[in-house]
DSSP file (Angstrom, degrees, kcal/mol; ACC not computed):
  #  RESIDUE AA STRUCTURE BP1 BP2  ACC     N-H-->O    O-->H-N    N-H-->O    O-->H-N    TCO  KAPPA ALPHA  PHI   PSI    X-CA   Y-CA   Z-CA
    1    1 A M              0   0    0      0, 0.0     2,-0.5     0, 0.0     0, 0.0   0.000 360.0 360.0 360.0 128.5   58.2   12.2    5.8
    2    2 A V        -     0   0    0      2,-0.0     2,-0.5     0, 0.0     0, 0.0  -0.898 360.0-161.7-108.5 129.7   56.6   11.3    2.5
    3    3 A V        -     0   0    0     -2,-0.5     2,-0.3     2,-0.0     4,-0.0  -0.944  14.6-136.9-113.2 125.1   54.0    8.5    2.3
    4    4 A S        -     0   0    0     -2,-0.5     3,-0.4     1,-0.1    -2,-0.0  -0.599   3.3-154.6 -78.5 137.9   53.3    7.0   -1.0
    5    5 A R  S    S+     0   0    0     -2,-0.3    -1,-0.1     1,-0.2    -2,-0.0   0.392  82.8  79.1 -91.8   2.5   49.6    6.3   -1.8
    6    6 A D        +     0   0    0      2,-0.1     2,-0.5     0, 0.0    -1,-0.2   0.081  62.3 129.1 -95.4  23.5   50.4    3.5   -4.2
    7    7 A V        -     0   0    0     -3,-0.4     2,-0.4     1,-0.0    -4,-0.0  -0.674  54.9-137.2 -84.2 126.7   51.0    1.0   -1.5
    8    8 A A        -     0   0    0     -2,-0.5     2,-0.1     1,-0.0     3,-0.1  -0.689  19.8-129.3 -82.7 132.1   49.0   -2.2   -1.9
    9    9 A F    >   -     0   0    0     -2,-0.4     3,-1.8     1,-0.1     2,-0.2  -0.411  35.5 -85.0 -78.0 157.7   47.5   -3.5    1.3
   10   10 A A  T 3  S+     0   0    0      1,-0.3    -1,-0.1    -2,-0.1     3,-0.1  -0.420 113.9  10.4 -64.5 130.2   48.0   -7.1    2.4
   11   11 A G  T 3  S+     0   0    0      1,-0.2     2,-0.6    -2,-0.2    -1,-0.3   0.471  95.0 126.2  81.9   2.2   45.5   -9.4    0.9
   12   12 A E    <   -     0   0    0     -3,-1.8     2,-0.3     2,-0.0    -1,-0.2  -0.841  36.9-175.9 -99.0 119.3   44.2   -6.8   -1.6
   13   13 A D        -     0   0    0     -2,-0.6     2,-0.4    -3,-0.1    -4,-0.0  -0.754  33.0-100.9-109.3 157.9   44.3   -7.9   -5.2
   14   14 A E        -     0   0    0     -2,-0.3    -1,-0.0     1,-0.0    -2,-0.0  -0.632  37.7-136.1 -75.9 132.6   43.4   -6.0   -8.3
   15   15 A K        -     0   0    0     -2,-0.4    -1,-0.0     1,-0.1     4,-0.0  -0.667  20.8-111.3 -89.0 143.6   40.0   -6.9   -9.5
   16   16 A P        -     0   0    0      0, 0.0     3,-0.2     0, 0.0    -1,-0.1  -0.345  23.2-119.4 -69.3 157.3   39.4   -7.5  -13.2
   17   17 A L  S    S+     0   0    0      1,-0.2     2,-0.4    -2,-0.0    -2,-0.0   0.901 101.5  24.4 -64.3 -42.1   37.3   -5.0  -15.1
   18   18 A V  S    S-     0   0    0      4,-0.0    -1,-0.2     3,-0.0     2,-0.1  -0.989  77.0-163.5-128.2 123.0   34.7   -7.6  -16.1
   19   19 A D     >  -     0   0    0     -2,-0.4     4,-1.8    -3,-0.2     5,-0.1  -0.457  36.7 -99.2 -98.9 177.3   34.2  -10.7  -14.1
   20   20 A F  H  > S+     0   0    0      1,-0.2     4,-2.5     2,-0.2     5,-0.2   0.864 120.2  56.3 -65.0 -38.2   32.4  -13.9  -15.1
   21   21 A N  H  > S+     0   0    0      1,-0.2     4,-2.4     2,-0.2     5,-0.3   0.905 107.4  48.8 -61.5 -42.9   29.2  -13.0  -13.3
   22   22 A T  H  > S+     0   0    0      1,-0.2     4,-2.2     2,-0.2     5,-0.3   0.895 111.6  49.9 -64.5 -40.6   28.9   -9.7  -15.2
   23   23 A L  H  X S+     0   0    0     -4,-1.8     4,-2.3     2,-0.2    -2,-0.2   0.924 112.5  46.4 -64.8 -43.9   29.5  -11.5  -18.5
   24   24 A V  H  X S+     0   0    0     -4,-2.5     4,-2.3     2,-0.2    -2,-0.2   0.965 119.5  37.5 -65.3 -52.8   26.8  -14.2  -17.8
   25   25 A F  H  X S+     0   0    0     -4,-2.4     4,-2.0     2,-0.2    -1,-0.2   0.827 116.7  52.2 -74.0 -30.3   24.1  -11.9  -16.6
   26   26 A G  H  X S+     0   0    0     -4,-2.2     4,-2.2    -5,-0.3    -1,-0.2   0.913 111.6  47.2 -66.3 -42.6   24.9   -9.2  -19.1
   27   27 A G  H  X S+     0   0    0     -4,-2.3     4,-2.6    -5,-0.3    -2,-0.2   0.890 110.6  52.4 -64.2 -39.5   24.8  -11.7  -21.9
   28   28 A L  H  X S+     0   0    0     -4,-2.3     4,-2.4     1,-0.2    -1,-0.2   0.895 109.8  49.1 -62.9 -40.3   21.5  -13.0  -20.6
   29   29 A A  H  X S+     0   0    0     -4,-2.0     4,-2.3     2,-0.2    -2,-0.2   0.909 112.2  47.8 -65.2 -42.7   20.0   -9.5  -20.5
   30   30 A V  H  X S+     0   0    0     -4,-2.2     4,-2.2     2,-0.2    -2,-0.2   0.920 113.6  46.9 -65.8 -43.5   21.2   -8.8  -24.1
   31   31 A V  H  X S+     0   0    0     -4,-2.6     4,-2.4     2,-0.2    -2,-0.2   0.910 112.6  50.3 -64.7 -42.1   19.7  -12.1  -25.4
   32   32 A S  H  X S+     0   0    0     -4,-2.4     4,-2.6     1,-0.2    -2,-0.2   0.911 111.3  48.3 -62.4 -43.1   16.4  -11.5  -23.5
   33   33 A L  H  X S+     0   0    0     -4,-2.3     4,-2.5     2,-0.2    -1,-0.2   0.900 111.0  50.6 -64.4 -41.0   16.1   -8.0  -25.0
   34   34 A A  H  X S+     0   0    0     -4,-2.2     4,-2.1     2,-0.2    -2,-0.2   0.914 112.2  46.7 -63.5 -42.9   16.9   -9.3  -28.5
   35   35 A I  H  X S+     0   0    0     -4,-2.4     4,-2.7     2,-0.2     5,-0.3   0.921 112.1  51.0 -65.1 -43.3   14.2  -12.1  -28.2
   36   36 A F  H  X S+     0   0    0     -4,-2.6     4,-1.9     1,-0.2    -2,-0.2   0.917 112.8  45.1 -60.5 -44.3   11.7   -9.6  -26.8
   37   37 A L  H  < S+     0   0    0     -4,-2.5     4,-0.4     2,-0.2    -1,-0.2   0.851 113.0  51.3 -70.3 -32.8   12.3   -7.1  -29.7
   38   38 A F  H >< S+     0   0    0     -4,-2.1     3,-1.0    -5,-0.2     4,-0.3   0.935 114.3  42.1 -67.9 -45.4   12.2  -10.0  -32.2
   39   39 A I  H >< S+     0   0    0     -4,-2.7     3,-1.5     1,-0.2    -2,-0.2   0.805 103.1  69.9 -71.6 -28.3    8.8  -11.3  -30.9
   40   40 A G  T 3< S+     0   0    0     -4,-1.9    -1,-0.2    -5,-0.3    -2,-0.2   0.642  84.9  70.3 -64.8 -14.0    7.5   -7.8  -30.5
   41   41 A R  T <  S+     0   0    0     -3,-1.0    -1,-0.3    -4,-0.4     2,-0.2   0.776  83.7  85.3 -72.7 -25.1    7.3   -7.4  -34.3
   42   42 A F    <   -     0   0    0     -3,-1.5     2,-0.3    -4,-0.3    -3,-0.0  -0.528  69.3-143.7 -85.6 145.5    4.5   -9.9  -34.6
   43   43 A K        -     0   0    0     -2,-0.2     3,-0.1     1,-0.1    -2,-0.1  -0.757  24.3-102.5-105.9 151.5    0.8   -8.9  -34.2
   44   44 A A        -     0   0    0     -2,-0.3    -1,-0.1     1,-0.1     5,-0.1  -0.284  47.3 -90.9 -67.8 156.9   -1.9  -10.9  -32.6
   45   45 A F    >>  -     0   0    0      1,-0.1     4,-1.7     4,-0.0     3,-0.6  -0.252  32.5-114.9 -64.0 156.6   -4.4  -12.7  -34.8
   46   46 A K  H 3> S+     0   0    0      1,-0.2     4,-2.8     2,-0.2    -1,-0.1   0.858 117.0  57.8 -62.3 -35.8   -7.6  -10.8  -35.7
   47   47 A S  H 34 S+     0   0    0      1,-0.2    -1,-0.2     2,-0.2    -2,-0.0   0.783 108.0  47.4 -66.9 -25.9   -9.7  -13.4  -33.8
   48   48 A Q  H <4 S+     0   0    0     -3,-0.6     3,-0.2     1,-0.1    -1,-0.2   0.818 116.8  42.3 -81.3 -32.4   -7.7  -12.5  -30.7
   49   49 A R  H  < S+     0   0    0     -4,-1.7     2,-0.8     1,-0.2    -2,-0.2   0.874 115.3  46.1 -82.5 -38.7   -8.0   -8.8  -31.1
   50   50 A E  S  < S+     0   0    0     -4,-2.8     2,-0.3    -5,-0.2    -1,-0.2  -0.760  77.7 134.9-111.8  85.3  -11.7   -8.5  -32.2
   51   51 A R    >   -     0   0    0     -2,-0.8     3,-0.7    -3,-0.2    -3,-0.1  -0.883  57.4-123.0-130.3 163.5  -13.7  -10.6  -29.8
   52   52 A D  T 3  S+     0   0    0     -2,-0.3     2,-0.1     1,-0.2    -1,-0.1   0.801 102.3  56.5 -77.8 -30.5  -17.0  -10.1  -28.0
   53   53 A D  T 3  S+     0   0    0      2,-0.0    -1,-0.2     3,-0.0     2,-0.1  -0.135  73.9 146.2 -99.5  39.5  -15.9  -10.7  -24.4
   54   54 A R    <   -     0   0    0     -3,-0.7     2,-0.3    -2,-0.1    -5,-0.0  -0.401  55.6-103.6 -72.8 151.9  -13.1   -8.1  -24.3
   55   55 A I        -     0   0    0     -2,-0.1     2,-1.1     1,-0.1    -1,-0.1  -0.593  26.8-131.0 -75.3 132.8  -12.3   -6.3  -21.0
   56   56 A D    >   -     0   0    0     -2,-0.3     3,-0.8     1,-0.2    -1,-0.1  -0.743  26.7-179.5 -86.3  99.6  -13.6   -2.8  -20.9
   57   57 A W  T 3   +     0   0    0     -2,-1.1    -1,-0.2     1,-0.2     4,-0.1   0.548  69.0  75.5 -79.0  -6.5  -10.6   -0.9  -19.7
   58   58 A S  T 3  S+     0   0    0     -3,-0.1     2,-0.3     2,-0.1    -1,-0.2   0.760  90.1  61.1 -79.0 -23.1  -12.4    2.5  -19.8
   59   59 A K  S <  S-     0   0    0     -3,-0.8     2,-0.5     2,-0.0    -3,-0.0  -0.812  85.8-122.6-104.5 147.2  -14.4    1.8  -16.6
   60   60 A R        -     0   0    0     -2,-0.3     3,-0.1     1,-0.2    -2,-0.1  -0.724  17.9-171.3 -90.4 130.4  -12.8    1.1  -13.3
   61   61 A Q  S    S+     0   0    0     -2,-0.5     2,-0.4     1,-0.2    -1,-0.2   0.840  78.3  28.3 -82.5 -37.1  -13.5   -2.1  -11.5
   62   62 A F  S    S-     0   0    0      4,-0.0    -1,-0.2     3,-0.0     2,-0.1  -0.937  82.0-121.1-126.1 145.8  -11.8   -1.0   -8.2
   63   63 A S     >  -     0   0    0     -2,-0.4     4,-1.8     1,-0.1     5,-0.1  -0.487  24.6-120.1 -80.4 157.9  -11.3    2.4   -6.7
   64   64 A L  H  > S+     0   0    0      1,-0.2     4,-2.4     2,-0.2     5,-0.2   0.827 113.1  59.0 -67.6 -31.0   -7.8    3.6   -6.1
   65   65 A W  H  > S+     0   0    0      2,-0.2     4,-2.6     1,-0.2    -1,-0.2   0.905 104.9  49.5 -63.7 -41.4   -8.6    3.9   -2.3
   66   66 A K  H  > S+     0   0    0      2,-0.2     4,-2.8     1,-0.2     5,-0.2   0.925 111.5  48.4 -63.5 -43.8   -9.5    0.2   -2.1
   67   67 A I  H  X S+     0   0    0     -4,-1.8     4,-2.3     1,-0.2    -1,-0.2   0.909 112.5  48.7 -62.9 -41.8   -6.3   -0.8   -3.9
   68   68 A A  H  X S+     0   0    0     -4,-2.4     4,-2.4     2,-0.2    -2,-0.2   0.912 113.0  47.3 -65.0 -42.2   -4.2    1.4   -1.5
   69   69 A L  H  X S+     0   0    0     -4,-2.6     4,-2.4     2,-0.2    -2,-0.2   0.909 112.3  48.9 -67.5 -41.6   -6.0    0.0    1.6
   70   70 A Y  H  X S+     0   0    0     -4,-2.8     4,-2.3     2,-0.2    -1,-0.2   0.915 112.5  49.0 -61.5 -42.6   -5.5   -3.6    0.4
   71   71 A S  H  X S+     0   0    0     -4,-2.3     4,-2.4    -5,-0.2    -2,-0.2   0.912 111.0  49.4 -64.1 -42.3   -1.8   -2.9   -0.3
   72   72 A L  H  X S+     0   0    0     -4,-2.4     4,-2.6     1,-0.2    -1,-0.2   0.903 110.7  51.2 -63.0 -41.2   -1.4   -1.3    3.1
   73   73 A G  H  X S+     0   0    0     -4,-2.4     4,-2.4     2,-0.2    -2,-0.2   0.905 110.4  48.1 -62.1 -42.3   -3.1   -4.2    4.8
   74   74 A V  H  X S+     0   0    0     -4,-2.3     4,-2.3     2,-0.2    -2,-0.2   0.919 112.5  48.4 -65.5 -43.7   -0.8   -6.7    3.0
   75   75 A V  H  X S+     0   0    0     -4,-2.4     4,-2.4     1,-0.2    -2,-0.2   0.918 112.3  48.9 -64.0 -42.8    2.3   -4.8    3.9
   76   76 A L  H  X S+     0   0    0     -4,-2.6     4,-2.7     1,-0.2    -1,-0.2   0.903 110.6  51.1 -63.5 -40.4    1.2   -4.5    7.6
   77   77 A A  H  X S+     0   0    0     -4,-2.4     4,-2.4     2,-0.2    -1,-0.2   0.909 110.7  48.6 -62.8 -41.5    0.5   -8.3    7.7
   78   78 A I  H  X S+     0   0    0     -4,-2.3     4,-2.4     2,-0.2    -2,-0.2   0.917 112.1  49.0 -63.8 -42.9    3.9   -9.1    6.3
   79   79 A V  H  X S+     0   0    0     -4,-2.4     4,-1.9     1,-0.2    -2,-0.2   0.924 112.4  48.0 -63.7 -44.1    5.6   -6.8    8.8
   80   80 A L  H  X S+     0   0    0     -4,-2.7     4,-1.8     1,-0.2    -2,-0.2   0.907 112.2  48.9 -63.8 -41.5    3.7   -8.3   11.7
   81   81 A V  H  X S+     0   0    0     -4,-2.4     4,-1.9     1,-0.2    -1,-0.2   0.904 112.4  47.7 -64.9 -41.1    4.5  -11.8   10.6
   82   82 A T  H  < S+     0   0    0     -4,-2.4    -1,-0.2     1,-0.2    -2,-0.2   0.822 110.4  52.6 -72.0 -28.9    8.2  -11.1   10.2
   83   83 A Q  H  < S+     0   0    0     -4,-1.9    -1,-0.2    -5,-0.2    -2,-0.2   0.853 109.9  48.7 -72.4 -34.0    8.3   -9.4   13.6
   84   84 A V  H  <        0   0    0     -4,-1.8    -2,-0.2     1,-0.2    -1,-0.2   0.888 360.0 360.0 -73.0 -38.8    6.7  -12.4   15.3
   85   85 A L     <        0   0    0     -4,-1.9    -1,-0.2    -5,-0.2    -2,-0.2   0.482 360.0 360.0 -78.7 360.0    9.1  -14.9   13.7
């Protein structure tokens, strides 16, 4: 007995290669990237770049341990709240 594997199942339709959702969000991504790259060509004004109250990024305000502990606390709080509800 030979069974053909090209049998279409009941209720199964062929899907198009590109649907409307893919076109909309793909187009949105392309337009967003184009705008980002276009705006990225411009440089900030000199008054914005050279000012007295700039943040000193070379020194650390917070330790990595504090950030990790705060993040762990937030995640645990979210888990506890979702378990109670």
